[in-house]
Kinemage of the C-alpha trace (Angstrom):
@kinemage 1
@onewidth
@group {chain A} dominant
@subgroup {mainchain}
@vectorlist {calphas} color= white
{ca met a 1} P 58.682 144.707 192.936
{ca lys a 2} L 58.320 141.104 191.763
{ca ile a 3} L 61.398 138.865 191.619
{ca pro a 4} L 60.256 135.318 190.782
{ca lys a 5} L 62.459 132.797 192.601
{ca glu a 6} L 62.528 130.299 189.692
{ca leu a 7} L 64.249 132.750 187.323
{ca arg a 8} L 67.865 133.912 187.013
{ca tyr a 9} L 68.920 137.549 186.597
{ca ser a 10} L 71.657 139.632 185.009
{ca ser a 11} L 73.140 142.730 186.588
{ca asp a 12} L 71.780 144.539 183.483
{ca his a 13} L 68.205 143.784 184.677
{ca glu a 14} L 67.285 141.007 182.275
{ca trp a 15} L 65.653 137.819 183.527
{ca ala a 16} L 66.277 134.343 182.120
{ca ala a 17} L 64.320 131.077 182.289
{ca arg a 18} L 65.966 127.893 180.996
{ca asp a 19} L 64.146 124.961 179.406
{ca gly a 20} L 66.820 122.533 178.235
{ca asp a 21} L 69.110 124.420 175.856
{ca val a 22} L 66.594 127.243 175.265
{ca val a 23} L 66.669 130.334 177.490
{ca arg a 24} L 63.724 132.766 177.443
{ca ile a 25} L 64.733 136.376 178.122
{ca gly a 26} L 62.895 139.509 179.248
{ca ile a 27} L 63.466 142.617 181.326
{ca thr a 28} L 62.736 142.591 185.028
{ca asp a 29} L 59.892 144.269 186.867
{ca tyr a 30} L 62.496 146.615 188.351
{ca ala a 31} L 63.716 147.597 184.866
{ca gln a 32} L 60.273 148.150 183.358
{ca asp a 33} L 59.309 150.313 186.343
{ca ala a 34} L 62.465 152.421 185.982
{ca leu a 35} L 61.882 152.833 182.244
{ca gly a 36} L 58.274 153.985 182.506
{ca asp a 37} L 55.775 153.381 179.711
{ca val a 38} L 57.394 151.202 177.026
{ca val a 39} L 56.466 152.432 173.535
{ca phe a 40} L 58.793 150.375 171.282
{ca val a 41} L 60.939 147.247 171.472
{ca asp a 42} L 63.720 146.660 168.930
{ca leu a 43} L 63.823 142.854 168.885
{ca pro a 44} L 66.895 140.860 167.895
{ca lys a 45} L 66.735 138.950 164.604
{ca val a 46} L 65.912 135.229 164.666
{ca gly a 47} L 69.034 133.344 163.641
{ca ser a 48} L 71.444 136.008 164.863
{ca ser a 49} L 74.278 135.065 167.198
{ca val a 50} L 74.530 136.892 170.513
{ca ser a 51} L 77.249 136.950 173.133
{ca ala a 52} L 76.674 137.139 176.869
{ca his a 53} L 76.683 140.805 177.941
{ca gly a 54} L 76.465 141.929 174.292
{ca val a 55} L 73.773 144.291 172.992
{ca met a 56} L 70.878 142.438 171.350
{ca gly a 57} L 68.223 145.168 170.998
{ca glu a 58} L 66.643 148.221 172.604
{ca val a 59} L 63.617 149.172 174.668
{ca glu a 60} L 62.250 152.669 174.141
{ca ser a 61} L 60.025 154.297 176.735
{ca thr a 62} L 58.512 157.695 177.298
{ca lys a 63} L 61.556 158.449 179.499
{ca ser a 64} L 64.532 156.988 177.600
{ca val a 65} L 66.012 154.362 175.317
{ca ser a 66} L 67.799 151.448 176.991
{ca glu a 67} L 69.851 148.711 175.405
{ca leu a 68} L 68.966 145.064 175.905
{ca tyr a 69} L 71.904 142.834 176.813
{ca ala a 70} L 72.007 139.089 176.215
{ca pro a 71} L 72.457 137.293 179.536
{ca val a 72} L 73.677 134.179 177.706
{ca ser a 73} L 75.560 133.418 174.486
{ca gly a 74} L 73.866 131.546 171.665
{ca thr a 75} L 71.548 131.905 168.694
{ca val a 76} L 68.256 133.799 168.807
{ca ser a 77} L 65.678 131.080 168.120
{ca ala a 78} L 62.442 133.036 168.723
{ca val a 79} L 61.246 136.588 169.341
{ca asn a 80} L 58.021 137.878 170.829
{ca asp a 81} L 56.517 139.428 167.676
{ca ala a 82} L 53.463 140.522 169.706
{ca leu a 83} L 55.627 143.302 171.188
{ca thr a 84} L 55.703 144.999 167.773
{ca ser a 85} L 52.047 145.963 168.128
{ca ser a 86} L 51.790 145.788 171.942
{ca pro a 87} L 55.068 146.955 173.509
{ca glu a 88} L 53.147 147.873 176.667
{ca ser a 89} L 53.091 144.133 177.502
{ca val a 90} L 56.628 144.662 178.834
{ca asn a 91} L 55.120 146.912 181.531
{ca ala a 92} L 51.935 144.941 182.137
{ca asp a 93} L 53.475 141.462 182.394
{ca pro a 94} L 57.299 141.541 182.219
{ca tyr a 95} L 57.648 137.871 183.232
{ca gly a 96} L 54.819 136.596 181.018
{ca thr a 97} L 53.443 138.117 177.812
{ca gly a 98} L 56.218 140.757 177.891
{ca trp a 99} L 59.081 138.309 177.221
{ca ile a 100} L 61.585 139.509 174.586
{ca cys a 101} L 63.264 136.504 172.925
{ca glu a 102} L 64.547 132.965 173.261
{ca ile a 103} L 68.196 132.032 172.831
{ca thr a 104} L 69.397 128.508 172.102
{ca thr a 105} L 72.658 127.900 173.942
{ca ser a 106} L 75.345 125.259 173.587
{ca ser a 107} L 76.469 125.587 177.205
{ca asn a 108} L 74.816 126.258 180.557
{ca asp a 109} L 77.843 128.167 181.893
{ca asp a 110} L 76.449 131.662 181.187
{ca phe a 111} L 73.061 130.774 182.679
{ca asp a 112} L 74.623 129.208 185.768
{ca ala a 113} L 76.663 132.401 186.327
{ca leu a 114} L 73.536 134.600 186.528
{ca leu a 115} L 72.186 135.889 189.828
{ca asp a 116} L 69.503 133.993 191.692
{ca ala a 117} L 66.476 135.867 193.063
{ca ser a 118} L 68.116 136.772 196.373
{ca gly a 119} L 71.256 137.996 194.595
{ca tyr a 120} L 69.189 140.149 192.253
{ca glu a 121} L 67.142 141.518 195.154
{ca ala a 122} L 70.377 142.503 196.913
{ca leu a 123} L 71.550 144.237 193.719
{ca thr a 124} L 68.359 146.289 193.371
{ca thr a 125} L 68.012 147.287 197.014
{ca ser a 126} L 71.604 148.374 197.693
């Protein structure tokens, strides 16, 4: 299982990468493996407001449907439209081409409260 050290993680198995006030979000390698083959991603709407820990979409796999939770509060500023035609990118490259959305935040507090790589590893191995 890959857990890139430069990312932050939610206990709901989303990863987050911050670039200024924009946070890119996806699901972790652990989550995509647990889900199985991803067949559909319900992306949040650009311009919509999201709250940390609030539902922002869904990922459907051959095994189940799982909700996506926003790890930070803010406004959805971009979505990965490529997932509409290639949802399997979430499985193939969860930290790259399988990213879900970007959220513009007004505060770093939510991001700073996320788990670091060692904290997330402890969560997934306990």
